[in-house]
MOPAC internal coordinates of N, CA, C and O (Angstrom, degrees):
PM7 1SCF
backbone

  N    0.0000 0     0.00 0     0.00 0    0    0    0
  C    1.4498 1     0.00 0     0.00 0    1    0    0
  C    1.5170 1   105.89 1     0.00 0    2    1    0
  O    1.2310 1   119.05 1   -42.76 1    3    2    1
  N    1.2937 1   119.42 1   137.24 1    3    2    1
  C    1.4878 1   124.90 1   175.01 1    5    3    2
  C    1.5053 1   109.07 1  -108.90 1    6    5    3
  O    1.2310 1   119.89 1   -47.98 1    7    6    5
  N    1.3357 1   117.82 1   132.02 1    7    6    5
  C    1.4683 1   122.47 1  -177.45 1    9    7    6
  C    1.4973 1   110.10 1  -123.86 1   10    9    7
  O    1.2310 1   119.02 1   -47.66 1   11   10    9
  N    1.3153 1   119.47 1   132.34 1   11   10    9
  C    1.4328 1   128.39 1   176.87 1   13   11   10
  C    1.5656 1   105.13 1  -102.49 1   14   13   11
  O    1.2310 1   122.07 1   -58.17 1   15   14   13
  N    1.3529 1   113.65 1   121.83 1   15   14   13
  C    1.4599 1   118.86 1   173.82 1   17   15   14
  C    1.5269 1   108.27 1  -109.83 1   18   17   15
  O    1.2310 1   121.38 1   -40.84 1   19   18   17
  N    1.3477 1   114.97 1   139.16 1   19   18   17
  C    1.4686 1   121.06 1  -177.59 1   21   19   18
  C    1.5268 1   108.00 1  -127.52 1   22   21   19
  O    1.2310 1   121.20 1   -48.12 1   23   22   21
  N    1.3437 1   115.30 1   131.88 1   23   22   21
  C    1.4405 1   123.28 1   172.47 1   25   23   22
  C    1.5136 1   107.91 1  -110.59 1   26   25   23
  O    1.2310 1   119.40 1   -83.54 1   27   26   25
  N    1.3375 1   118.75 1    96.46 1   27   26   25
  C    1.4937 1   122.48 1  -167.03 1   29   27   26
  C    1.5139 1   110.40 1   -71.90 1   30   29   27
  O    1.2310 1   123.78 1   -28.69 1   31   30   29
  N    1.3084 1   110.35 1   151.31 1   31   30   29
  C    1.4597 1   120.65 1   173.60 1   33   31   30
  C    1.4935 1   109.55 1  -176.71 1   34   33   31
  O    1.2310 1   119.54 1   -29.46 1   35   34   33
  N    1.3427 1   118.48 1   150.54 1   35   34   33
  C    1.3860 1   120.71 1  -178.17 1   37   35   34
  C    1.4972 1   113.48 1   -77.78 1   38   37   35
  O    1.2310 1   120.23 1   138.53 1   39   38   37
  N    1.3110 1   117.17 1   -41.47 1   39   38   37
  C    1.4690 1   124.36 1   175.78 1   41   39   38
  C    1.4996 1   111.51 1   -71.88 1   42   41   39
  O    1.2310 1   122.43 1   131.96 1   43   42   41
  N    1.3404 1   112.96 1   -48.04 1   43   42   41
  C    1.5318 1   120.00 1  -178.18 1   45   43   42
  C    1.5010 1   110.97 1  -139.50 1   46   45   43
  O    1.2310 1   120.21 1   -54.23 1   47   46   45
  N    1.2807 1   117.21 1   125.77 1   47   46   45
  C    1.4652 1   121.67 1   177.22 1   49   47   46
  C    1.5764 1   105.31 1  -114.09 1   50   49   47
  O    1.2310 1   122.21 1   -62.40 1   51   50   49
  N    1.2697 1   113.38 1   117.60 1   51   50   49
  C    1.5045 1   117.48 1   179.08 1   53   51   50
  C    1.4954 1   109.89 1   -90.51 1   54   53   51
  O    1.2310 1   122.03 1   -29.33 1   55   54   53
  N    1.3737 1   113.71 1   150.67 1   55   54   53
  C    1.4373 1   117.28 1   176.39 1   57   55   54
  C    1.5454 1   110.18 1  -145.71 1   58   57   55
  O    1.2310 1   120.81 1   -23.96 1   59   58   57
  N    1.2651 1   116.06 1   156.04 1   59   58   57
  C    1.4510 1   122.35 1   171.21 1   61   59   58
  C    1.4918 1   113.17 1  -152.71 1   62   61   59
  O    1.2310 1   120.59 1   -35.32 1   63   62   61
  N    1.2919 1   116.48 1   144.68 1   63   62   61
  C    1.4451 1   123.03 1   179.88 1   65   63   62
  C    1.5735 1   109.60 1  -117.32 1   66   65   63
  O    1.2310 1   120.85 1   -48.22 1   67   66   65
  N    1.2848 1   115.98 1   131.78 1   67   66   65
  C    1.4556 1   120.58 1   178.35 1   69   67   66
  C    1.5284 1   108.70 1  -128.16 1   70   69   67
  O    1.2310 1   121.01 1   -32.63 1   71   70   69
  N    1.3153 1   115.66 1   147.37 1   71   70   69
  C    1.4599 1   120.77 1   165.51 1   73   71   70
  C    1.5281 1   109.97 1  -103.14 1   74   73   71
  O    1.2310 1   120.76 1   -42.89 1   75   74   73
  N    1.3099 1   116.15 1   137.11 1   75   74   73
  C    1.4488 1   123.53 1   174.01 1   77   75   74
  C    1.4616 1   110.89 1   -98.44 1   78   77   75
  O    1.2310 1   119.50 1   -74.20 1   79   78   77
  N    1.3239 1   118.55 1   105.80 1   79   78   77
  C    1.4574 1   125.04 1  -179.52 1   81   79   78
  C    1.4651 1   111.38 1  -119.68 1   82   81   79
  O    1.2310 1   121.65 1   -63.17 1   83   82   81
  N    1.3293 1   114.45 1   116.83 1   83   82   81
  C    1.5095 1   121.48 1  -179.23 1   85   83   82
  C    1.4791 1   109.15 1    52.19 1   86   85   83
  O    1.2310 1   118.37 1  -136.52 1   87   86   85
  N    1.3723 1   120.71 1    43.48 1   87   86   85
  C    1.4586 1   122.21 1   176.16 1   89   87   86
  C    1.4583 1   114.47 1    81.12 1   90   89   87
  O    1.2310 1   117.63 1   176.12 1   91   90   89
  N    1.2949 1   122.12 1    -3.88 1   91   90   89
  C    1.4901 1   125.54 1   178.65 1   93   91   90
  C    1.5404 1   112.01 1  -108.45 1   94   93   91
  O    1.2310 1   122.21 1   -36.28 1   95   94   93
  N    1.3451 1   113.38 1   143.72 1   95   94   93
  C    1.4616 1   118.04 1  -179.84 1   97   95   94
  C    1.5336 1   110.01 1   -93.24 1   98   97   95
  O    1.2310 1   122.48 1   -46.31 1   99   98   97
  N    1.3113 1   112.85 1   133.69 1   99   98   97
  C    1.5460 1   121.44 1   179.02 1  101   99   98
  C    1.4631 1   108.14 1  -123.70 1  102  101   99
  O    1.2310 1   120.12 1   -57.81 1  103  102  101
  N    1.3441 1   117.37 1   122.19 1  103  102  101
  C    1.4596 1   122.82 1  -179.40 1  105  103  102
  C    1.5289 1   110.50 1   -68.87 1  106  105  103
  O    1.2310 1   122.56 1   -49.28 1  107  106  105
  N    1.3637 1   112.70 1   130.72 1  107  106  105
  C    1.4431 1   119.68 1   175.21 1  109  107  106
  C    1.5040 1   111.86 1  -100.85 1  110  109  107
  O    1.2310 1   119.74 1   128.31 1  111  110  109
  N    1.2759 1   118.10 1   -51.69 1  111  110  109
  C    1.5384 1   123.42 1   174.86 1  113  111  110
  C    1.5445 1   109.61 1  -163.46 1  114  113  111
  O    1.2310 1   121.21 1   -23.94 1  115  114  113
  N    1.3036 1   115.29 1   156.06 1  115  114  113
  C    1.4655 1   121.37 1   173.30 1  117  115  114
  C    1.4961 1   109.47 1  -147.49 1  118  117  115
  O    1.2310 1   120.49 1   -18.21 1  119  118  117
  N    1.3022 1   116.66 1   161.79 1  119  118  117
  C    1.4547 1   121.03 1  -177.22 1  121  119  118
  C    1.5356 1   113.50 1   178.98 1  122  121  119
  O    1.2310 1   123.37 1     8.33 1  123  122  121
  N    1.2936 1   111.15 1  -171.67 1  123  122  121
  C    1.4520 1   118.78 1   178.76 1  125  123  122
  C    1.5357 1   108.82 1  -137.81 1  126  125  123
  O    1.2310 1   121.51 1   -44.10 1  127  126  125
  N    1.3546 1   114.72 1   135.90 1  127  126  125
  C    1.3895 1   123.72 1   170.55 1  129  127  126
  C    1.4754 1   110.50 1   -97.79 1  130  129  127
  O    1.2310 1   119.28 1   -63.85 1  131  130  129
  N    1.3513 1   118.98 1   116.15 1  131  130  129
  C    1.5213 1   118.95 1  -176.36 1  133  131  130
  C    1.4334 1   109.16 1  -113.92 1  134  133  131
  O    1.2310 1   122.70 1   -31.01 1  135  134  133
  N    1.4025 1   112.43 1   148.99 1  135  134  133
  C    1.4631 1   120.94 1   175.70 1  137  135  134
  C    1.5433 1   109.45 1  -124.55 1  138  137  135
  O    1.2310 1   120.78 1   -21.02 1  139  138  137
  N    1.2596 1   116.11 1   158.98 1  139  138  137
  C    1.5321 1   121.61 1  -177.27 1  141  139  138
  C    1.5363 1   106.24 1   -88.37 1  142  141  139
  O    1.2310 1   121.89 1   -47.42 1  143  142  141
  N    1.3202 1   113.98 1   132.58 1  143  142  141
  C    1.4448 1   123.75 1  -177.96 1  145  143  142
  C    1.4905 1   114.66 1   -61.24 1  146  145  143
  O    1.2310 1   120.21 1   154.05 1  147  146  145
  N    1.3681 1   117.21 1   -25.95 1  147  146  145
  C    1.4992 1   119.40 1  -179.15 1  149  147  146
  C    1.5558 1   111.52 1   -85.68 1  150  149  147
  O    1.2310 1   118.92 1   169.24 1  151  150  149
  N    1.3325 1   119.66 1   -10.76 1  151  150  149
  C    1.4321 1   121.11 1  -175.23 1  153  151  150
  C    1.5440 1   110.38 1   -76.57 1  154  153  151
  O    1.2310 1   119.55 1   -27.97 1  155  154  153
  N    1.2715 1   118.46 1   152.03 1  155  154  153
  C    1.5111 1   121.83 1   176.72 1  157  155  154
  C    1.5731 1   110.13 1   -60.95 1  158  157  155
  O    1.2310 1   122.54 1   -37.63 1  159  158  157
  N    1.3346 1   112.75 1   142.37 1  159  158  157
  C    1.4616 1   115.70 1   179.04 1  161  159  158
  C    1.4670 1   116.29 1   -54.08 1  162  161  159
  O    1.2310 1   118.72 1   137.68 1  163  162  161
  N    1.3385 1   120.05 1   -42.32 1  163  162  161
  C    1.4383 1   118.03 1  -179.96 1  165  163  162
  C    1.5714 1   110.64 1   -61.18 1  166  165  163
  O    1.2310 1   118.44 1   143.88 1  167  166  165
  N    1.2918 1   120.58 1   -36.12 1  167  166  165
  C    1.4428 1   122.31 1   178.75 1  169  167  166
  C    1.4790 1   113.05 1   -66.47 1  170  169  167
  O    1.2310 1   121.85 1   142.14 1  171  170  169
  N    1.4038 1   114.06 1   -37.86 1  171  170  169
  C    1.4756 1   120.16 1   178.41 1  173  171  170
  C    1.5284 1   111.67 1   -67.04 1  174  173  171
  O    1.2310 1   121.81 1   138.09 1  175  174  173
  N    1.3640 1   114.15 1   -41.91 1  175  174  173
  C    1.4611 1   117.97 1   175.90 1  177  175  174
  C    1.5086 1   112.70 1   -62.52 1  178  177  175
  O    1.2310 1   120.72 1   138.89 1  179  178  177
  N    1.3191 1   116.23 1   -41.11 1  179  178  177
  C    1.4403 1   122.90 1   178.97 1  181  179  178
  C    1.5214 1   110.61 1   -58.55 1  182  181  179
  O    1.2310 1   121.21 1   134.74 1  183  182  181
  N    1.3105 1   115.30 1   -45.26 1  183  182  181
  C    1.5072 1   121.13 1   179.71 1  185  183  182
  C    1.4699 1   110.08 1   -61.95 1  186  185  183
  O    1.2310 1   118.67 1   134.06 1  187  186  185
  N    1.3339 1   120.14 1   -45.94 1  187  186  185
  C    1.4322 1   122.66 1   177.40 1  189  187  186
  C    1.5643 1   113.56 1   -60.32 1  190  189  187
  O    1.2310 1   122.36 1   136.50 1  191  190  189
  N    1.3246 1   113.08 1   -43.50 1  191  190  189
  C    1.4671 1   122.00 1  -177.80 1  193  191  190
  C    1.5718 1   106.93 1   -60.61 1  194  193  191
  O    1.2310 1   121.29 1   130.00 1  195  194  193
  N    1.3134 1   115.14 1   -50.00 1  195  194  193
  C    1.4574 1   121.91 1  -178.55 1  197  195  194
  C    1.5430 1   112.36 1   -58.00 1  198  197  195
  O    1.2310 1   122.50 1   133.94 1  199  198  197
  N    1.3715 1   112.81 1   -46.06 1  199  198  197
  C    1.5149 1   118.03 1  -177.29 1  201  199  198
  C    1.5393 1   108.53 1   -68.04 1  202  201  199
  O    1.2310 1   118.38 1   141.63 1  203  202  201
  N    1.2290 1   120.70 1   -38.37 1  203  202  201
  C    1.4859 1   124.71 1   178.99 1  205  203  202
  C    1.5411 1   108.88 1   -65.03 1  206  205  203
  O    1.2310 1   122.04 1   135.53 1  207  206  205
  N    1.3548 1   113.70 1   -44.47 1  207  206  205
  C    1.4499 1   117.75 1   179.45 1  209  207  206
  C    1.5306 1   111.03 1   -61.13 1  210  209  207
  O    1.2310 1   121.04 1   137.56 1  211  210  209
  N    1.3475 1   115.62 1   -42.44 1  211  210  209
  C    1.5260 1   120.64 1   178.66 1  213  211  210
  C    1.5469 1   110.32 1   -62.04 1  214  213  211
  O    1.2310 1   120.63 1   140.86 1  215  214  213
  N    1.3665 1   116.41 1   -39.14 1  215  214  213
  C    1.4912 1   117.45 1   176.47 1  217  215  214
  C    1.4977 1   110.44 1   -61.96 1  218  217  215
  O    1.2310 1   120.62 1   133.79 1  219  218  217
  N    1.3245 1   116.41 1   -46.21 1  219  218  217
  C    1.4887 1   118.65 1  -179.52 1  221  219  218
  C    1.4953 1   112.13 1   -59.62 1  222  221  219
  O    1.2310 1   121.46 1   136.87 1  223  222  221
  N    1.3279 1   114.80 1   -43.13 1  223  222  221
  C    1.4962 1   120.00 1  -176.06 1  225  223  222
  C    1.5531 1   108.75 1   -67.09 1  226  225  223
  O    1.2310 1   119.28 1   137.44 1  227  226  225
  N    1.3427 1   118.97 1   -42.56 1  227  226  225
  C    1.4529 1   121.06 1  -177.93 1  229  227  226
  C    1.5302 1   112.74 1   -71.45 1  230  229  227
  O    1.2310 1   120.13 1   132.21 1  231  230  229
  N    1.3744 1   117.36 1   -47.79 1  231  230  229
  C    1.4387 1   120.99 1  -170.44 1  233  231  230
  C    1.5114 1   114.78 1   -99.35 1  234  233  231
  O    1.2310 1   119.23 1   169.25 1  235  234  233
  N    1.3172 1   119.07 1   -10.75 1  235  234  233
  C    1.4881 1   123.91 1   175.89 1  237  235  234
  C    1.4932 1   113.32 1    42.83 1  238  237  235
  O    1.2310 1   120.55 1  -111.74 1  239  238  237
  N    1.3861 1   116.55 1    68.26 1  239  238  237
  C    1.4180 1   119.97 1   179.36 1  241  239  238
  C    1.5449 1   109.89 1   -71.78 1  242  241  239
  O    1.2310 1   122.16 1   -26.55 1  243  242  241
  N    1.3229 1   113.47 1   153.45 1  243  242  241
  C    1.5202 1   120.65 1   176.89 1  245  243  242
  C    1.5067 1   111.73 1   -85.63 1  246  245  243
  O    1.2310 1   120.95 1   155.67 1  247  246  245
  N    1.3704 1   115.79 1   -24.33 1  247  246  245
  C    1.4797 1   120.27 1  -177.54 1  249  247  246
  C    1.4816 1   105.53 1  -154.22 1  250  249  247
  O    1.2310 1   122.85 1   -16.59 1  251  250  249
  N    1.3599 1   112.15 1   163.41 1  251  250  249
  C    1.4801 1   118.32 1   178.97 1  253  251  250
  C    1.5206 1   107.77 1  -138.83 1  254  253  251
  O    1.2310 1   120.19 1   -30.28 1  255  254  253
  N    1.3486 1   117.25 1   149.72 1  255  254  253
  C    1.4472 1   125.66 1   177.89 1  257  255  254
  C    1.5540 1   104.78 1  -127.94 1  258  257  255
  O    1.2310 1   121.73 1   -44.65 1  259  258  257
  N    1.3994 1   114.29 1   135.35 1  259  258  257
  C    1.4212 1   118.66 1   179.42 1  261  259  258
  C    1.5095 1   108.14 1  -122.96 1  262  261  259
  O    1.2310 1   120.94 1   -58.09 1  263  262  261
  N    1.3311 1   115.81 1   121.91 1  263  262  261
  C    1.4342 1   119.19 1   179.22 1  265  263  262
  C    1.5275 1   110.94 1   -66.02 1  266  265  263
  O    1.2310 1   121.52 1   -40.92 1  267  266  265
  N    1.3451 1   114.69 1   139.08 1  267  266  265
  C    1.4670 1   121.94 1  -179.92 1  269  267  266
  C    1.5020 1   109.46 1   -68.14 1  270  269  267
  O    1.2310 1   119.36 1   -44.23 1  271  270  269
  N    1.3079 1   118.82 1   135.77 1  271  270  269
  C    1.4449 1   120.87 1   174.83 1  273  271  270
  C    1.5005 1   111.22 1   -68.10 1  274  273  271
  O    1.2310 1   120.23 1   -37.21 1  275  274  273
  N    1.3567 1   117.17 1   142.79 1  275  274  273
  C    1.4101 1   120.86 1   177.83 1  277  275  274
  C    1.5498 1   106.88 1  -131.49 1  278  277  275
  O    1.2310 1   122.47 1   -49.80 1  279  278  277
  N    1.3885 1   112.88 1   130.20 1  279  278  277
  C    1.4556 1   118.87 1   179.17 1  281  279  278
  C    1.4878 1   105.46 1  -118.18 1  282  281  279
  O    1.2310 1   116.90 1   -56.82 1  283  282  281
  N    1.2444 1   123.50 1   123.18 1  283  282  281
  C    1.3777 1   126.79 1   174.29 1  285  283  282
  C    1.5148 1   116.28 1  -136.88 1  286  285  283
  O    1.2310 1   118.95 1   -16.44 1  287  286  285
  N    1.3353 1   119.61 1   163.56 1  287  286  285
  C    1.4138 1   122.80 1   178.11 1  289  287  286
  C    1.4568 1   111.42 1  -101.12 1  290  289  287
  O    1.2310 1   120.33 1   -54.52 1  291  290  289
  N    1.3915 1   116.98 1   125.48 1  291  290  289
  C    1.4130 1   123.18 1  -179.83 1  293  291  290
  C    1.4938 1   107.81 1   -78.02 1  294  293  291
  O    1.2310 1   120.54 1   -64.57 1  295  294  293
  N    1.3342 1   116.57 1   115.43 1  295  294  293
  C    1.4574 1   120.69 1  -179.16 1  297  295  294
  C    1.4765 1   108.99 1   -76.50 1  298  297  295
  O    1.2310 1   120.10 1   180.00 1  299  298  297

């Protein structure tokens, strides 16, 4: 089974793909999709969407996991 994990973010979206073979995880690829802070938000989201679609097309994961967004105040 191949699993795509995504750590969402507008400036940087992290991703990793692992294969589960006989109960063990084997790294396939990992990386970051970066967008420019000055670009319009729709353009940034389109870039992230296109990059994730390309990952799915190339690596054909069986499942995906998306980290929940967390917003907190730094004291």
